[in-house]
N, CA, C and O atoms as a GROMACS GRO file, in nm:
protein
  272
    1MET      N    1  -2.191   5.870  -5.419
    1MET     CA    2  -2.070   5.792  -5.424
    1MET      C    3  -1.952   5.885  -5.444
    1MET      O    4  -1.960   5.980  -5.522
    2LYS      N    5  -1.843   5.858  -5.375
    2LYS     CA    6  -1.724   5.940  -5.386
    2LYS      C    7  -1.655   5.913  -5.519
    2LYS      O    8  -1.640   5.798  -5.560
    3ASN      N    9  -1.613   6.018  -5.584
    3ASN     CA   10  -1.536   6.006  -5.707
    3ASN      C   11  -1.389   6.016  -5.673
    3ASN      O   12  -1.346   6.110  -5.604
    4TYR      N   13  -1.312   5.922  -5.720
    4TYR     CA   14  -1.169   5.923  -5.696
    4TYR      C   15  -1.098   5.984  -5.816
    4TYR      O   16  -1.125   5.947  -5.930
    5ASN      N   17  -1.010   6.076  -5.789
    5ASN     CA   18  -0.934   6.140  -5.895
    5ASN      C   19  -0.789   6.097  -5.880
    5ASN      O   20  -0.702   6.176  -5.844
    6ALA      N   21  -0.764   5.970  -5.907
    6ALA     CA   22  -0.630   5.916  -5.896
    6ALA      C   23  -0.609   5.816  -6.009
    6ALA      O   24  -0.704   5.756  -6.059
    7ARG      N   25  -0.486   5.800  -6.047
    7ARG     CA   26  -0.455   5.704  -6.152
    7ARG      C   27  -0.461   5.563  -6.098
    7ARG      O   28  -0.424   5.537  -5.983
    8LEU      N   29  -0.507   5.475  -6.180
    8LEU     CA   30  -0.507   5.333  -6.148
    8LEU      C   31  -0.369   5.280  -6.182
    8LEU      O   32  -0.331   5.271  -6.299
    9ALA      N   33  -0.295   5.244  -6.080
    9ALA     CA   34  -0.159   5.194  -6.102
    9ALA      C   35  -0.164   5.043  -6.116
    9ALA      O   36  -0.190   4.971  -6.020
   10THR      N   37  -0.139   4.997  -6.235
   10THR     CA   38  -0.140   4.853  -6.260
   10THR      C   39  -0.048   4.821  -6.375
   10THR      O   40  -0.011   4.909  -6.453
   11ARG      N   41  -0.012   4.699  -6.384
   11ARG     CA   42   0.069   4.654  -6.497
   11ARG      C   43  -0.014   4.559  -6.580
   11ARG      O   44  -0.078   4.467  -6.527
   12ILE      N   45  -0.014   4.581  -6.708
   12ILE     CA   46  -0.084   4.491  -6.798
   12ILE      C   47   0.017   4.437  -6.899
   12ILE      O   48   0.121   4.498  -6.924
   13THR      N   49  -0.015   4.324  -6.954
   13THR     CA   50   0.077   4.262  -7.050
   13THR      C   51   0.085   4.346  -7.177
   13THR      O   52  -0.004   4.426  -7.206
   14ALA      N   53   0.191   4.326  -7.249
   14ALA     CA   54   0.210   4.401  -7.374
   14ALA      C   55   0.098   4.373  -7.473
   14ALA      O   56   0.053   4.463  -7.544
   15GLY      N   57   0.051   4.248  -7.477
   15GLY     CA   58  -0.057   4.213  -7.568
   15GLY      C   59  -0.188   4.284  -7.535
   15GLY      O   60  -0.257   4.333  -7.624
   16VAL      N   61  -0.220   4.290  -7.407
   16VAL     CA   62  -0.342   4.360  -7.364
   16VAL      C   63  -0.328   4.509  -7.390
   16VAL      O   64  -0.423   4.574  -7.435
   17ASP      N   65  -0.211   4.563  -7.363
   17ASP     CA   66  -0.186   4.704  -7.389
   17ASP      C   67  -0.206   4.737  -7.537
   17ASP      O   68  -0.269   4.836  -7.572
   18ALA      N   69  -0.153   4.652  -7.623
   18ALA     CA   70  -0.166   4.675  -7.768
   18ALA      C   71  -0.312   4.669  -7.810
   18ALA      O   72  -0.358   4.752  -7.888
   19ARG      N   73  -0.385   4.569  -7.759
   19ARG     CA   74  -0.527   4.556  -7.796
   19ARG      C   75  -0.609   4.673  -7.744
   19ARG      O   76  -0.700   4.720  -7.812
   20LEU      N   77  -0.578   4.720  -7.623
   20LEU     CA   78  -0.648   4.835  -7.567
   20LEU      C   79  -0.624   4.959  -7.654
   20LEU      O   80  -0.717   5.033  -7.684
   21ARG      N   81  -0.500   4.981  -7.693
   21ARG     CA   82  -0.467   5.095  -7.778
   21ARG      C   83  -0.534   5.085  -7.915
   21ARG      O   84  -0.582   5.184  -7.969
   22GLN      N   85  -0.536   4.964  -7.971
   22GLN     CA   86  -0.602   4.944  -8.100
   22GLN      C   87  -0.752   4.970  -8.089
   22GLN      O   88  -0.811   5.033  -8.176
   23LEU      N   89  -0.814   4.920  -7.982
   23LEU     CA   90  -0.957   4.943  -7.962
   23LEU      C   91  -0.987   5.092  -7.949
   23LEU      O   92  -1.084   5.142  -8.007
   24ALA      N   93  -0.905   5.162  -7.872
   24ALA     CA   94  -0.924   5.307  -7.857
   24ALA      C   95  -0.912   5.377  -7.992
   24ALA      O   96  -0.987   5.470  -8.021
   25LEU      N   97  -0.818   5.333  -8.073
   25LEU     CA   98  -0.799   5.392  -8.205
   25LEU      C   99  -0.920   5.366  -8.294
   25LEU      O  100  -0.968   5.457  -8.362
   26VAL      N  101  -0.969   5.243  -8.294
   26VAL     CA  102  -1.086   5.208  -8.375
   26VAL      C  103  -1.209   5.286  -8.331
   26VAL      O  104  -1.288   5.332  -8.414
   27ARG      N  105  -1.224   5.302  -8.199
   27ARG     CA  106  -1.339   5.376  -8.145
   27ARG      C  107  -1.320   5.527  -8.152
   27ARG      O  108  -1.413   5.604  -8.129
   28ARG      N  109  -1.199   5.569  -8.185
   28ARG     CA  110  -1.164   5.711  -8.185
   28ARG      C  111  -1.190   5.775  -8.049
   28ARG      O  112  -1.250   5.882  -8.038
   29GLN      N  113  -1.144   5.705  -7.946
   29GLN     CA  114  -1.159   5.749  -7.808
   29GLN      C  115  -1.021   5.754  -7.743
   29GLN      O  116  -0.926   5.692  -7.790
   30ARG      N  117  -1.013   5.828  -7.635
   30ARG     CA  118  -0.893   5.826  -7.553
   30ARG      C  119  -0.887   5.689  -7.483
   30ARG      O  120  -0.989   5.625  -7.460
   31ILE      N  121  -0.766   5.647  -7.452
   31ILE     CA  122  -0.750   5.517  -7.387
   31ILE      C  123  -0.822   5.512  -7.253
   31ILE      O  124  -0.885   5.412  -7.221
   32ASN      N  125  -0.816   5.620  -7.175
   32ASN     CA  126  -0.882   5.619  -7.045
   32ASN      C  127  -1.033   5.601  -7.059
   32ASN      O  128  -1.095   5.535  -6.975
   33ARG      N  129  -1.093   5.658  -7.162
   33ARG     CA  130  -1.236   5.640  -7.186
   33ARG      C  131  -1.267   5.496  -7.226
   33ARG      O  132  -1.364   5.437  -7.179
   34THR      N  133  -1.184   5.440  -7.312
   34THR     CA  134  -1.201   5.302  -7.356
   34THR      C  135  -1.188   5.207  -7.238
   34THR      O  136  -1.270   5.117  -7.220
   35LEU      N  137  -1.086   5.227  -7.156
   35LEU     CA  138  -1.065   5.142  -7.039
   35LEU      C  139  -1.180   5.157  -6.941
   35LEU      O  140  -1.227   5.058  -6.885
   36ASP      N  141  -1.227   5.279  -6.919
   36ASP     CA  142  -1.340   5.303  -6.831
   36ASP      C  143  -1.464   5.229  -6.879
   36ASP      O  144  -1.534   5.167  -6.799
   37ASP      N  145  -1.491   5.234  -7.009
   37ASP     CA  146  -1.607   5.164  -7.065
   37ASP      C  147  -1.595   5.013  -7.046
   37ASP      O  148  -1.691   4.946  -7.009
   38LEU      N  149  -1.476   4.959  -7.071
   38LEU     CA  150  -1.455   4.815  -7.057
   38LEU      C  151  -1.471   4.770  -6.912
   38LEU      O  152  -1.536   4.668  -6.884
   39LEU      N  153  -1.412   4.845  -6.819
   39LEU     CA  154  -1.424   4.809  -6.678
   39LEU      C  155  -1.567   4.824  -6.628
   39LEU      O  156  -1.614   4.744  -6.547
   40ASP      N  157  -1.637   4.926  -6.676
   40ASP     CA  158  -1.776   4.946  -6.636
   40ASP      C  159  -1.862   4.827  -6.677
   40ASP      O  160  -1.952   4.787  -6.602
   41ARG      N  161  -1.836   4.771  -6.794
   41ARG     CA  162  -1.912   4.654  -6.839
   41ARG      C  163  -1.870   4.527  -6.767
   41ARG      O  164  -1.953   4.438  -6.745
   42ALA      N  165  -1.743   4.517  -6.729
   42ALA     CA  166  -1.692   4.395  -6.667
   42ALA      C  167  -1.722   4.384  -6.518
   42ALA      O  168  -1.740   4.274  -6.466
   43LEU      N  169  -1.727   4.496  -6.450
   43LEU     CA  170  -1.745   4.495  -6.304
   43LEU      C  171  -1.893   4.490  -6.267
   43LEU      O  172  -1.978   4.539  -6.341
   44PRO      N  173  -1.923   4.430  -6.151
   44PRO     CA  174  -2.061   4.430  -6.103
   44PRO      C  175  -2.108   4.573  -6.075
   44PRO      O  176  -2.027   4.664  -6.053
   45SER      N  177  -2.239   4.592  -6.077
   45SER     CA  178  -2.295   4.724  -6.049
   45SER      C  179  -2.271   4.763  -5.903
   45SER      O  180  -2.238   4.678  -5.820
   46THR      N  181  -2.289   4.889  -5.874
   46THR     CA  182  -2.277   4.937  -5.736
   46THR      C  183  -2.375   4.864  -5.646
   46THR      O  184  -2.340   4.828  -5.534
   47GLU      N  185  -2.497   4.843  -5.694
   47GLU     CA  186  -2.598   4.774  -5.614
   47GLU      C  187  -2.557   4.631  -5.584
   47GLU      O  188  -2.574   4.583  -5.472
   48GLU      N  189  -2.501   4.562  -5.685
   48GLU     CA  190  -2.456   4.424  -5.666
   48GLU      C  191  -2.341   4.417  -5.567
   48GLU      O  192  -2.338   4.330  -5.481
   49LEU      N  193  -2.247   4.510  -5.579
   49LEU     CA  194  -2.134   4.512  -5.485
   49LEU      C  195  -2.181   4.543  -5.344
   49LEU      O  196  -2.132   4.483  -5.248
   50THR      N  197  -2.274   4.635  -5.330
   50THR     CA  198  -2.329   4.667  -5.198
   50THR      C  199  -2.395   4.545  -5.136
   50THR      O  200  -2.377   4.517  -5.017
   51SER      N  201  -2.470   4.472  -5.217
   51SER     CA  202  -2.536   4.351  -5.170
   51SER      C  203  -2.434   4.246  -5.129
   51SER      O  204  -2.449   4.182  -5.024
   52ARG      N  205  -2.331   4.227  -5.210
   52ARG     CA  206  -2.227   4.129  -5.178
   52ARG      C  207  -2.153   4.165  -5.050
   52ARG      O  208  -2.124   4.079  -4.967
   53LEU      N  209  -2.123   4.294  -5.034
   53LEU     CA  210  -2.054   4.339  -4.913
   53LEU      C  211  -2.141   4.319  -4.789
   53LEU      O  212  -2.091   4.283  -4.683
   54ALA      N  213  -2.270   4.343  -4.803
   54ALA     CA  214  -2.362   4.323  -4.691
   54ALA      C  215  -2.364   4.176  -4.651
   54ALA      O  216  -2.361   4.142  -4.533
   55ARG      N  217  -2.370   4.086  -4.751
   55ARG     CA  218  -2.369   3.943  -4.722
   55ARG      C  219  -2.238   3.902  -4.658
   55ARG      O  220  -2.236   3.819  -4.566
   56LEU      N  221  -2.128   3.958  -4.705
   56LEU     CA  222  -1.998   3.928  -4.648
   56LEU      C  223  -1.993   3.972  -4.502
   56LEU      O  224  -1.940   3.901  -4.417
   57GLY      N  225  -2.048   4.089  -4.474
   57GLY     CA  226  -2.054   4.138  -4.336
   57GLY      C  227  -2.140   4.048  -4.248
   57GLY      O  228  -2.107   4.024  -4.132
   58ASP      N  229  -2.251   3.998  -4.303
   58ASP     CA  230  -2.338   3.907  -4.229
   58ASP      C  231  -2.264   3.777  -4.197
   58ASP      O  232  -2.275   3.726  -4.086
   59GLU      N  233  -2.189   3.725  -4.294
   59GLU     CA  234  -2.114   3.602  -4.273
   59GLU      C  235  -2.007   3.621  -4.167
   59GLU      O  236  -1.984   3.533  -4.084
   60ASP      N  237  -1.940   3.736  -4.168
   60ASP     CA  238  -1.837   3.764  -4.068
   60ASP      C  239  -1.898   3.773  -3.929
   60ASP      O  240  -1.839   3.725  -3.833
   61GLY      N  241  -2.015   3.832  -3.919
   61GLY     CA  242  -2.084   3.841  -3.791
   61GLY      C  243  -2.125   3.706  -3.738
   61GLY      O  244  -2.115   3.680  -3.618
   62GLU      N  245  -2.171   3.620  -3.825
   62GLU     CA  246  -2.210   3.485  -3.785
   62GLU      C  247  -2.089   3.406  -3.739
   62GLU      O  248  -2.098   3.331  -3.641
   63ALA      N  249  -1.977   3.420  -3.807
   63ALA     CA  250  -1.855   3.348  -3.770
   63ALA      C  251  -1.807   3.395  -3.634
   63ALA      O  252  -1.760   3.313  -3.554
   64ALA      N  253  -1.816   3.522  -3.605
   64ALA     CA  254  -1.772   3.576  -3.476
   64ALA      C  255  -1.862   3.528  -3.362
   64ALA      O  256  -1.817   3.509  -3.249
   65ASP      N  257  -1.991   3.507  -3.394
   65ASP     CA  258  -2.086   3.459  -3.294
   65ASP      C  259  -2.079   3.308  -3.275
   65ASP      O  260  -2.141   3.254  -3.184
   66GLY      N  261  -2.005   3.240  -3.360
   66GLY     CA  262  -1.995   3.096  -3.352
   66GLY      C  263  -2.113   3.023  -3.414
   66GLY      O  264  -2.131   2.904  -3.391
   67ARG      N  265  -2.193   3.094  -3.492
   67ARG     CA  266  -2.311   3.032  -3.553
   67ARG      C  267  -2.284   2.976  -3.691
   67ARG      O  268  -2.375   2.926  -3.755
   68ARG      N  269  -2.166   2.983  -3.736
   68ARG     CA  270  -2.135   2.939  -3.872
   68ARG      C  271  -2.111   2.793  -3.883
   68ARG      O  272  -2.084   2.743  -3.992
   0.00000   0.00000   0.00000
């Protein structure tokens, strides 16, 4: 899998930002490590995403063939 070395550009609410910083402080971790851990737990696995994408591709193929 390709590793991306780029910042995630997003805006989060002030409340979420404060809670993220507090969690990082409690865990004694850098914010990027804390955020990485949280996203890793929240997002589907690579295998699950691969499976979902394959099903999505199958559905698109069926729609193009008129079999949907």
